[in-house]
PDB file of N, CA, C and O in Angstrom:
ATOM      1  N   MET A   1       0.843  -1.183   0.000  1.00  0.00           N
ATOM      2  CA  MET A   1       0.000   0.000   0.000  1.00  0.00           C
ATOM      3  C   MET A   1       0.889   1.248   0.000  1.00  0.00           C
ATOM      4  O   MET A   1       1.808   1.369   0.810  1.00  0.00           O
ATOM      5  N   THR A   2       0.605   2.154  -0.904  1.00  0.00           N
ATOM      6  CA  THR A   2       1.357   3.394  -1.015  1.00  0.00           C
ATOM      7  C   THR A   2       0.868   4.387   0.026  1.00  0.00           C
ATOM      8  O   THR A   2      -0.329   4.476   0.298  1.00  0.00           O
ATOM      9  N   LYS A   3       1.790   5.122   0.599  1.00  0.00           N
ATOM     10  CA  LYS A   3       1.421   6.139   1.572  1.00  0.00           C
ATOM     11  C   LYS A   3       0.933   7.395   0.862  1.00  0.00           C
ATOM     12  O   LYS A   3       1.352   7.699  -0.256  1.00  0.00           O
ATOM     13  N   TYR A   4       0.053   8.108   1.524  1.00  0.00           N
ATOM     14  CA  TYR A   4      -0.431   9.379   0.999  1.00  0.00           C
ATOM     15  C   TYR A   4       0.645  10.437   1.221  1.00  0.00           C
ATOM     16  O   TYR A   4       1.139  10.585   2.339  1.00  0.00           O
ATOM     17  N   PRO A   5       1.017  11.176   0.174  1.00  0.00           N
ATOM     18  CA  PRO A   5       2.062  12.193   0.322  1.00  0.00           C
ATOM     19  C   PRO A   5       1.503  13.496   0.897  1.00  0.00           C
ATOM     20  O   PRO A   5       0.295  13.732   0.868  1.00  0.00           O
ATOM     21  N   ILE A   6       2.384  14.321   1.410  1.00  0.00           N
ATOM     22  CA  ILE A   6       2.028  15.668   1.840  1.00  0.00           C
ATOM     23  C   ILE A   6       2.387  16.590   0.681  1.00  0.00           C
ATOM     24  O   ILE A   6       3.552  16.689   0.294  1.00  0.00           O
ATOM     25  N   LEU A   7       1.378  17.266   0.127  1.00  0.00           N
ATOM     26  CA  LEU A   7       1.564  18.067  -1.080  1.00  0.00           C
ATOM     27  C   LEU A   7       0.973  19.460  -0.909  1.00  0.00           C
ATOM     28  O   LEU A   7       0.092  19.663  -0.072  1.00  0.00           O
ATOM     29  N   PRO A   8       1.455  20.427  -1.702  1.00  0.00           N
ATOM     30  CA  PRO A   8       0.806  21.740  -1.712  1.00  0.00           C
ATOM     31  C   PRO A   8      -0.545  21.657  -2.441  1.00  0.00           C
ATOM     32  O   PRO A   8      -0.740  20.805  -3.307  1.00  0.00           O
ATOM     33  N   ALA A   9      -1.449  22.532  -2.085  1.00  0.00           N
ATOM     34  CA  ALA A   9      -2.794  22.518  -2.669  1.00  0.00           C
ATOM     35  C   ALA A   9      -2.756  22.679  -4.182  1.00  0.00           C
ATOM     36  O   ALA A   9      -3.550  22.049  -4.881  1.00  0.00           O
ATOM     37  N   ARG A  10      -1.855  23.506  -4.707  1.00  0.00           N
ATOM     38  CA  ARG A  10      -1.772  23.740  -6.154  1.00  0.00           C
ATOM     39  C   ARG A  10      -1.501  22.435  -6.908  1.00  0.00           C
ATOM     40  O   ARG A  10      -2.091  22.204  -7.964  1.00  0.00           O
ATOM     41  N   GLU A  11      -0.621  21.582  -6.384  1.00  0.00           N
ATOM     42  CA  GLU A  11      -0.328  20.304  -7.052  1.00  0.00           C
ATOM     43  C   GLU A  11      -1.547  19.393  -7.039  1.00  0.00           C
ATOM     44  O   GLU A  11      -1.828  18.714  -8.027  1.00  0.00           O
ATOM     45  N   ILE A  12      -2.267  19.375  -5.933  1.00  0.00           N
ATOM     46  CA  ILE A  12      -3.476  18.544  -5.827  1.00  0.00           C
ATOM     47  C   ILE A  12      -4.522  19.022  -6.821  1.00  0.00           C
ATOM     48  O   ILE A  12      -5.127  18.215  -7.527  1.00  0.00           O
ATOM     49  N   ILE A  13      -4.736  20.322  -6.878  1.00  0.00           N
ATOM     50  CA  ILE A  13      -5.735  20.886  -7.789  1.00  0.00           C
ATOM     51  C   ILE A  13      -5.361  20.611  -9.239  1.00  0.00           C
ATOM     52  O   ILE A  13      -6.224  20.244 -10.037  1.00  0.00           O
ATOM     53  N   ASN A  14      -4.097  20.780  -9.593  1.00  0.00           N
ATOM     54  CA  ASN A  14      -3.669  20.511 -10.970  1.00  0.00           C
ATOM     55  C   ASN A  14      -3.867  19.046 -11.342  1.00  0.00           C
ATOM     56  O   ASN A  14      -4.277  18.746 -12.463  1.00  0.00           O
ATOM     57  N   ALA A  15      -3.582  18.135 -10.425  1.00  0.00           N
ATOM     58  CA  ALA A  15      -3.802  16.709 -10.694  1.00  0.00           C
ATOM     59  C   ALA A  15      -5.284  16.410 -10.863  1.00  0.00           C
ATOM     60  O   ALA A  15      -5.664  15.632 -11.738  1.00  0.00           O
ATOM     61  N   LEU A  16      -6.133  17.026 -10.024  1.00  0.00           N
ATOM     62  CA  LEU A  16      -7.578  16.817 -10.144  1.00  0.00           C
ATOM     63  C   LEU A  16      -8.106  17.386 -11.461  1.00  0.00           C
ATOM     64  O   LEU A  16      -9.015  16.810 -12.059  1.00  0.00           O
ATOM     65  N   LYS A  17      -7.554  18.497 -11.913  1.00  0.00           N
ATOM     66  CA  LYS A  17      -7.955  19.058 -13.207  1.00  0.00           C
ATOM     67  C   LYS A  17      -7.608  18.095 -14.336  1.00  0.00           C
ATOM     68  O   LYS A  17      -8.390  17.932 -15.273  1.00  0.00           O
ATOM     69  N   ARG A  18      -6.444  17.458 -14.254  1.00  0.00           N
ATOM     70  CA  ARG A  18      -6.060  16.470 -15.269  1.00  0.00           C
ATOM     71  C   ARG A  18      -6.995  15.264 -15.253  1.00  0.00           C
ATOM     72  O   ARG A  18      -7.133  14.570 -16.261  1.00  0.00           O
ATOM     73  N   LEU A  19      -7.636  15.015 -14.116  1.00  0.00           N
ATOM     74  CA  LEU A  19      -8.580  13.908 -13.987  1.00  0.00           C
ATOM     75  C   LEU A  19     -10.015  14.321 -14.335  1.00  0.00           C
ATOM     76  O   LEU A  19     -10.947  13.538 -14.150  1.00  0.00           O
ATOM     77  N   GLY A  20     -10.196  15.551 -14.839  1.00  0.00           N
ATOM     78  CA  GLY A  20     -11.507  15.972 -15.318  1.00  0.00           C
ATOM     79  C   GLY A  20     -12.274  16.917 -14.402  1.00  0.00           C
ATOM     80  O   GLY A  20     -13.403  17.289 -14.725  1.00  0.00           O
ATOM     81  N   PHE A  21     -11.704  17.313 -13.280  1.00  0.00           N
ATOM     82  CA  PHE A  21     -12.384  18.220 -12.365  1.00  0.00           C
ATOM     83  C   PHE A  21     -12.173  19.664 -12.811  1.00  0.00           C
ATOM     84  O   PHE A  21     -11.172  19.992 -13.447  1.00  0.00           O
ATOM     85  N   GLU A  22     -13.137  20.520 -12.464  1.00  0.00           N
ATOM     86  CA  GLU A  22     -13.046  21.945 -12.753  1.00  0.00           C
ATOM     87  C   GLU A  22     -13.249  22.709 -11.454  1.00  0.00           C
ATOM     88  O   GLU A  22     -14.041  22.303 -10.603  1.00  0.00           O
ATOM     89  N   VAL A  23     -12.532  23.813 -11.306  1.00  0.00           N
ATOM     90  CA  VAL A  23     -12.716  24.671 -10.138  1.00  0.00           C
ATOM     91  C   VAL A  23     -14.047  25.399 -10.306  1.00  0.00           C
ATOM     92  O   VAL A  23     -14.276  26.077 -11.307  1.00  0.00           O
ATOM     93  N   VAL A  24     -14.919  25.248  -9.314  1.00  0.00           N
ATOM     94  CA  VAL A  24     -16.242  25.856  -9.372  1.00  0.00           C
ATOM     95  C   VAL A  24     -16.240  27.194  -8.647  1.00  0.00           C
ATOM     96  O   VAL A  24     -16.721  28.198  -9.173  1.00  0.00           O
ATOM     97  N   ARG A  25     -15.691  27.197  -7.425  1.00  0.00           N
ATOM     98  CA  ARG A  25     -15.647  28.432  -6.658  1.00  0.00           C
ATOM     99  C   ARG A  25     -14.669  28.290  -5.507  1.00  0.00           C
ATOM    100  O   ARG A  25     -14.177  27.203  -5.205  1.00  0.00           O
ATOM    101  N   GLN A  26     -14.404  29.428  -4.872  1.00  0.00           N
ATOM    102  CA  GLN A  26     -13.547  29.449  -3.694  1.00  0.00           C
ATOM    103  C   GLN A  26     -14.221  30.296  -2.640  1.00  0.00           C
ATOM    104  O   GLN A  26     -14.715  31.388  -2.923  1.00  0.00           O
ATOM    105  N   LYS A  27     -14.239  29.785  -1.415  1.00  0.00           N
ATOM    106  CA  LYS A  27     -14.780  30.529  -0.288  1.00  0.00           C
ATOM    107  C   LYS A  27     -13.724  30.489   0.805  1.00  0.00           C
ATOM    108  O   LYS A  27     -13.482  29.444   1.408  1.00  0.00           O
ATOM    109  N   GLY A  28     -13.107  31.617   1.054  1.00  0.00           N
ATOM    110  CA  GLY A  28     -12.022  31.650   2.018  1.00  0.00           C
ATOM    111  C   GLY A  28     -10.847  30.853   1.491  1.00  0.00           C
ATOM    112  O   GLY A  28     -10.373  31.086   0.379  1.00  0.00           O
ATOM    113  N   SER A  29     -10.381  29.909   2.296  1.00  0.00           N
ATOM    114  CA  SER A  29      -9.232  29.109   1.870  1.00  0.00           C
ATOM    115  C   SER A  29      -9.634  27.737   1.343  1.00  0.00           C
ATOM    116  O   SER A  29      -8.787  26.851   1.235  1.00  0.00           O
ATOM    117  N   HIS A  30     -10.906  27.545   1.014  1.00  0.00           N
ATOM    118  CA  HIS A  30     -11.363  26.256   0.503  1.00  0.00           C
ATOM    119  C   HIS A  30     -11.806  26.399  -0.953  1.00  0.00           C
ATOM    120  O   HIS A  30     -12.592  27.281  -1.299  1.00  0.00           O
ATOM    121  N   ILE A  31     -11.278  25.505  -1.796  1.00  0.00           N
ATOM    122  CA  ILE A  31     -11.560  25.531  -3.227  1.00  0.00           C
ATOM    123  C   ILE A  31     -12.433  24.323  -3.560  1.00  0.00           C
ATOM    124  O   ILE A  31     -12.090  23.188  -3.229  1.00  0.00           O
ATOM    125  N   LYS A  32     -13.558  24.578  -4.215  1.00  0.00           N
ATOM    126  CA  LYS A  32     -14.513  23.528  -4.563  1.00  0.00           C
ATOM    127  C   LYS A  32     -14.304  23.130  -6.021  1.00  0.00           C
ATOM    128  O   LYS A  32     -14.278  23.980  -6.912  1.00  0.00           O
ATOM    129  N   LEU A  33     -14.155  21.820  -6.252  1.00  0.00           N
ATOM    130  CA  LEU A  33     -13.990  21.286  -7.599  1.00  0.00           C
ATOM    131  C   LEU A  33     -15.107  20.294  -7.887  1.00  0.00           C
ATOM    132  O   LEU A  33     -15.521  19.544  -7.003  1.00  0.00           O
ATOM    133  N   CYS A  34     -15.599  20.290  -9.134  1.00  0.00           N
ATOM    134  CA  CYS A  34     -16.675  19.381  -9.522  1.00  0.00           C
ATOM    135  C   CYS A  34     -16.342  18.690 -10.834  1.00  0.00           C
ATOM    136  O   CYS A  34     -15.537  19.167 -11.635  1.00  0.00           O
ATOM    137  N   LYS A  35     -16.998  17.539 -11.023  1.00  0.00           N
ATOM    138  CA  LYS A  35     -16.831  16.743 -12.247  1.00  0.00           C
ATOM    139  C   LYS A  35     -18.158  16.053 -12.525  1.00  0.00           C
ATOM    140  O   LYS A  35     -18.793  15.533 -11.607  1.00  0.00           O
ATOM    141  N   ARG A  36     -18.573  16.046 -13.767  1.00  0.00           N
ATOM    142  CA  ARG A  36     -19.781  15.325 -14.169  1.00  0.00           C
ATOM    143  C   ARG A  36     -19.392  13.909 -14.595  1.00  0.00           C
ATOM    144  O   ARG A  36     -18.456  13.710 -15.369  1.00  0.00           O
ATOM    145  N   SER A  37     -20.124  12.946 -14.076  1.00  0.00           N
ATOM    146  CA  SER A  37     -19.901  11.555 -14.451  1.00  0.00           C
ATOM    147  C   SER A  37     -21.267  10.967 -14.796  1.00  0.00           C
ATOM    148  O   SER A  37     -22.005  10.525 -13.916  1.00  0.00           O
ATOM    149  N   GLY A  38     -21.588  10.969 -16.069  1.00  0.00           N
ATOM    150  CA  GLY A  38     -22.927  10.556 -16.479  1.00  0.00           C
ATOM    151  C   GLY A  38     -23.920  11.603 -16.010  1.00  0.00           C
ATOM    152  O   GLY A  38     -23.793  12.781 -16.347  1.00  0.00           O
ATOM    153  N   ASN A  39     -24.909  11.180 -15.233  1.00  0.00           N
ATOM    154  CA  ASN A  39     -25.862  12.139 -14.680  1.00  0.00           C
ATOM    155  C   ASN A  39     -25.542  12.475 -13.233  1.00  0.00           C
ATOM    156  O   ASN A  39     -26.353  13.099 -12.549  1.00  0.00           O
ATOM    157  N   ARG A  40     -24.358  12.064 -12.753  1.00  0.00           N
ATOM    158  CA  ARG A  40     -23.916  12.352 -11.385  1.00  0.00           C
ATOM    159  C   ARG A  40     -22.961  13.539 -11.380  1.00  0.00           C
ATOM    160  O   ARG A  40     -22.266  13.811 -12.359  1.00  0.00           O
ATOM    161  N   LYS A  41     -22.951  14.225 -10.263  1.00  0.00           N
ATOM    162  CA  LYS A  41     -22.018  15.337 -10.069  1.00  0.00           C
ATOM    163  C   LYS A  41     -21.142  14.980  -8.874  1.00  0.00           C
ATOM    164  O   LYS A  41     -21.640  14.823  -7.760  1.00  0.00           O
ATOM    165  N   ILE A  42     -19.835  14.851  -9.107  1.00  0.00           N
ATOM    166  CA  ILE A  42     -18.886  14.503  -8.053  1.00  0.00           C
ATOM    167  C   ILE A  42     -18.191  15.782  -7.614  1.00  0.00           C
ATOM    168  O   ILE A  42     -17.647  16.514  -8.441  1.00  0.00           O
ATOM    169  N   THR A  43     -18.210  16.052  -6.307  1.00  0.00           N
ATOM    170  CA  THR A  43     -17.656  17.284  -5.755  1.00  0.00           C
ATOM    171  C   THR A  43     -16.634  16.958  -4.681  1.00  0.00           C
ATOM    172  O   THR A  43     -16.799  16.011  -3.912  1.00  0.00           O
ATOM    173  N   THR A  44     -15.572  17.757  -4.641  1.00  0.00           N
ATOM    174  CA  THR A  44     -14.584  17.637  -3.573  1.00  0.00           C
ATOM    175  C   THR A  44     -14.096  19.029  -3.202  1.00  0.00           C
ATOM    176  O   THR A  44     -14.212  19.966  -3.992  1.00  0.00           O
ATOM    177  N   ILE A  45     -13.559  19.159  -2.014  1.00  0.00           N
ATOM    178  CA  ILE A  45     -13.079  20.431  -1.492  1.00  0.00           C
ATOM    179  C   ILE A  45     -11.590  20.288  -1.171  1.00  0.00           C
ATOM    180  O   ILE A  45     -11.174  19.313  -0.545  1.00  0.00           O
ATOM    181  N   VAL A  46     -10.790  21.270  -1.604  1.00  0.00           N
ATOM    182  CA  VAL A  46      -9.352  21.275  -1.322  1.00  0.00           C
ATOM    183  C   VAL A  46      -9.023  22.530  -0.525  1.00  0.00           C
ATOM    184  O   VAL A  46      -9.299  23.636  -0.990  1.00  0.00           O
ATOM    185  N   PRO A  47      -8.438  22.387   0.667  1.00  0.00           N
ATOM    186  CA  PRO A  47      -8.008  23.579   1.403  1.00  0.00           C
ATOM    187  C   PRO A  47      -6.778  24.181   0.732  1.00  0.00           C
ATOM    188  O   PRO A  47      -5.839  23.461   0.391  1.00  0.00           O
ATOM    189  N   ASN A  48      -6.781  25.484   0.543  1.00  0.00           N
ATOM    190  CA  ASN A  48      -5.686  26.167  -0.151  1.00  0.00           C
ATOM    191  C   ASN A  48      -4.558  26.452   0.833  1.00  0.00           C
ATOM    192  O   ASN A  48      -4.371  27.587   1.273  1.00  0.00           O
ATOM    193  N   HIS A  49      -3.801  25.393   1.175  1.00  0.00           N
ATOM    194  CA  HIS A  49      -2.704  25.500   2.129  1.00  0.00           C
ATOM    195  C   HIS A  49      -1.381  25.171   1.447  1.00  0.00           C
ATOM    196  O   HIS A  49      -1.354  24.530   0.397  1.00  0.00           O
ATOM    197  N   LYS A  50      -0.283  25.619   2.057  1.00  0.00           N
ATOM    198  CA  LYS A  50       1.045  25.308   1.509  1.00  0.00           C
ATOM    199  C   LYS A  50       1.321  23.819   1.540  1.00  0.00           C
ATOM    200  O   LYS A  50       1.961  23.284   0.634  1.00  0.00           O
ATOM    201  N   SER A  51       0.842  23.144   2.579  1.00  0.00           N
ATOM    202  CA  SER A  51       1.002  21.692   2.642  1.00  0.00           C
ATOM    203  C   SER A  51      -0.290  21.073   3.169  1.00  0.00           C
ATOM    204  O   SER A  51      -0.752  21.391   4.265  1.00  0.00           O
ATOM    205  N   VAL A  52      -0.858  20.184   2.359  1.00  0.00           N
ATOM    206  CA  VAL A  52      -2.071  19.465   2.722  1.00  0.00           C
ATOM    207  C   VAL A  52      -1.640  18.125   3.305  1.00  0.00           C
ATOM    208  O   VAL A  52      -0.950  17.351   2.642  1.00  0.00           O
ATOM    209  N   MET A  53      -2.037  17.854   4.518  1.00  0.00           N
ATOM    210  CA  MET A  53      -1.612  16.654   5.231  1.00  0.00           C
ATOM    211  C   MET A  53      -2.182  15.385   4.588  1.00  0.00           C
ATOM    212  O   MET A  53      -3.158  15.436   3.840  1.00  0.00           O
ATOM    213  N   ALA A  54      -1.566  14.272   4.888  1.00  0.00           N
ATOM    214  CA  ALA A  54      -1.912  12.987   4.272  1.00  0.00           C
ATOM    215  C   ALA A  54      -3.369  12.591   4.533  1.00  0.00           C
ATOM    216  O   ALA A  54      -4.052  12.124   3.622  1.00  0.00           O
ATOM    217  N   GLY A  55      -3.841  12.769   5.746  1.00  0.00           N
ATOM    218  CA  GLY A  55      -5.228  12.408   6.071  1.00  0.00           C
ATOM    219  C   GLY A  55      -6.236  13.267   5.325  1.00  0.00           C
ATOM    220  O   GLY A  55      -7.296  12.784   4.926  1.00  0.00           O
ATOM    221  N   THR A  56      -5.907  14.537   5.139  1.00  0.00           N
ATOM    222  CA  THR A  56      -6.773  15.433   4.385  1.00  0.00           C
ATOM    223  C   THR A  56      -6.807  15.026   2.922  1.00  0.00           C
ATOM    224  O   THR A  56      -7.870  15.027   2.301  1.00  0.00           O
ATOM    225  N   LEU A  57      -5.657  14.680   2.368  1.00  0.00           N
ATOM    226  CA  LEU A  57      -5.593  14.219   0.982  1.00  0.00           C
ATOM    227  C   LEU A  57      -6.426  12.951   0.806  1.00  0.00           C
ATOM    228  O   LEU A  57      -7.112  12.794  -0.204  1.00  0.00           O
ATOM    229  N   LYS A  58      -6.370  12.063   1.765  1.00  0.00           N
ATOM    230  CA  LYS A  58      -7.170  10.835   1.697  1.00  0.00           C
ATOM    231  C   LYS A  58      -8.660  11.173   1.614  1.00  0.00           C
ATOM    232  O   LYS A  58      -9.392  10.577   0.824  1.00  0.00           O
ATOM    233  N   GLY A  59      -9.103  12.131   2.429  1.00  0.00           N
ATOM    234  CA  GLY A  59     -10.506  12.554   2.403  1.00  0.00           C
ATOM    235  C   GLY A  59     -10.886  13.214   1.092  1.00  0.00           C
ATOM    236  O   GLY A  59     -11.985  12.998   0.581  1.00  0.00           O
ATOM    237  N   ILE A  60      -9.978  14.023   0.539  1.00  0.00           N
ATOM    238  CA  ILE A  60     -10.222  14.680  -0.747  1.00  0.00           C
ATOM    239  C   ILE A  60     -10.426  13.636  -1.832  1.00  0.00           C
ATOM    240  O   ILE A  60     -11.354  13.743  -2.635  1.00  0.00           O
ATOM    241  N   LEU A  61      -9.566  12.630  -1.860  1.00  0.00           N
ATOM    242  CA  LEU A  61      -9.652  11.591  -2.891  1.00  0.00           C
ATOM    243  C   LEU A  61     -10.875  10.706  -2.700  1.00  0.00           C
ATOM    244  O   LEU A  61     -11.458  10.249  -3.683  1.00  0.00           O
ATOM    245  N   GLU A  62     -11.278  10.453  -1.453  1.00  0.00           N
ATOM    246  CA  GLU A  62     -12.493   9.670  -1.212  1.00  0.00           C
ATOM    247  C   GLU A  62     -13.717  10.413  -1.734  1.00  0.00           C
ATOM    248  O   GLU A  62     -14.582   9.809  -2.368  1.00  0.00           O
ATOM    249  N   LEU A  63     -13.799  11.723  -1.472  1.00  0.00           N
ATOM    250  CA  LEU A  63     -14.914  12.518  -1.986  1.00  0.00           C
ATOM    251  C   LEU A  63     -14.905  12.548  -3.511  1.00  0.00           C
ATOM    252  O   LEU A  63     -15.960  12.518  -4.145  1.00  0.00           O
ATOM    253  N   ALA A  64     -13.713  12.607  -4.093  1.00  0.00           N
ATOM    254  CA  ALA A  64     -13.577  12.678  -5.544  1.00  0.00           C
ATOM    255  C   ALA A  64     -13.737  11.308  -6.212  1.00  0.00           C
ATOM    256  O   ALA A  64     -13.800  11.217  -7.438  1.00  0.00           O
ATOM    257  N   GLU A  65     -13.802  10.256  -5.411  1.00  0.00           N
ATOM    258  CA  GLU A  65     -13.936   8.880  -5.902  1.00  0.00           C
ATOM    259  C   GLU A  65     -12.772   8.510  -6.826  1.00  0.00           C
ATOM    260  O   GLU A  65     -12.961   7.943  -7.902  1.00  0.00           O
ATOM    261  N   ILE A  66     -11.565   8.850  -6.369  1.00  0.00           N
ATOM    262  CA  ILE A  66     -10.335   8.575  -7.119  1.00  0.00           C
ATOM    263  C   ILE A  66      -9.425   7.704  -6.259  1.00  0.00           C
ATOM    264  O   ILE A  66      -9.311   7.923  -5.053  1.00  0.00           O
ATOM    265  N   THR A  67      -8.783   6.726  -6.871  1.00  0.00           N
ATOM    266  CA  THR A  67      -7.832   5.909  -6.140  1.00  0.00           C
ATOM    267  C   THR A  67      -6.517   6.664  -6.008  1.00  0.00           C
ATOM    268  O   THR A  67      -6.230   7.569  -6.791  1.00  0.00           O
ATOM    269  N   LEU A  68      -5.729   6.291  -5.025  1.00  0.00           N
ATOM    270  CA  LEU A  68      -4.439   6.935  -4.811  1.00  0.00           C
ATOM    271  C   LEU A  68      -3.525   6.721  -6.001  1.00  0.00           C
ATOM    272  O   LEU A  68      -2.802   7.636  -6.396  1.00  0.00           O
ATOM    273  N   ASP A  69      -3.545   5.517  -6.585  1.00  0.00           N
ATOM    274  CA  ASP A  69      -2.692   5.227  -7.735  1.00  0.00           C
ATOM    275  C   ASP A  69      -3.041   6.107  -8.942  1.00  0.00           C
ATOM    276  O   ASP A  69      -2.149   6.605  -9.629  1.00  0.00           O
ATOM    277  N   ASP A  70      -4.346   6.296  -9.196  1.00  0.00           N
ATOM    278  CA  ASP A  70      -4.768   7.162 -10.305  1.00  0.00           C
ATOM    279  C   ASP A  70      -4.315   8.600 -10.045  1.00  0.00           C
ATOM    280  O   ASP A  70      -3.848   9.288 -10.954  1.00  0.00           O
ATOM    281  N   PHE A  71      -4.458   9.040  -8.805  1.00  0.00           N
ATOM    282  CA  PHE A  71      -4.052  10.395  -8.459  1.00  0.00           C
ATOM    283  C   PHE A  71      -2.561  10.593  -8.641  1.00  0.00           C
ATOM    284  O   PHE A  71      -2.127  11.571  -9.250  1.00  0.00           O
ATOM    285  N   LEU A  72      -1.773   9.661  -8.112  1.00  0.00           N
ATOM    286  CA  LEU A  72      -0.309   9.776  -8.190  1.00  0.00           C
ATOM    287  C   LEU A  72       0.196   9.733  -9.629  1.00  0.00           C
ATOM    288  O   LEU A  72       1.207  10.359  -9.949  1.00  0.00           O
ATOM    289  N   SER A  73      -0.493   9.004 -10.492  1.00  0.00           N
ATOM    290  CA  SER A  73      -0.073   8.938 -11.892  1.00  0.00           C
ATOM    291  C   SER A  73      -0.365  10.236 -12.636  1.00  0.00           C
ATOM    292  O   SER A  73       0.161  10.447 -13.729  1.00  0.00           O
ATOM    293  N   ASN A  74      -1.198  11.114 -12.063  1.00  0.00           N
ATOM    294  CA  ASN A  74      -1.533  12.384 -12.694  1.00  0.00           C
ATOM    295  C   ASN A  74      -0.847  13.577 -12.040  1.00  0.00           C
ATOM    296  O   ASN A  74      -1.155  14.722 -12.370  1.00  0.00           O
ATOM    297  N   LEU A  75       0.074  13.326 -11.122  1.00  0.00           N
ATOM    298  CA  LEU A  75       0.809  14.436 -10.507  1.00  0.00           C
ATOM    299  C   LEU A  75       1.770  15.061 -11.477  1.00  0.00           C
ATOM    300  O   LEU A  75       2.471  16.010 -11.126  1.00  0.00           O
TER     301      LEU A  75
END
């Protein structure tokens, strides 16, 4: 099992964009990204921090319904 890395928010957002997500809006330090999958709308929130901790990244990817391997291949 691969460990979740600690990354800056910009890298996470860029990887999610490569996976089909679009930035919808920002409120304070939280950036909302969405993706359409058929008739479903998948949404995730990324805190705009210099370093996003491993547990937070895990939650972001769970909301986005993305595996860690798919995410890491798009960094």
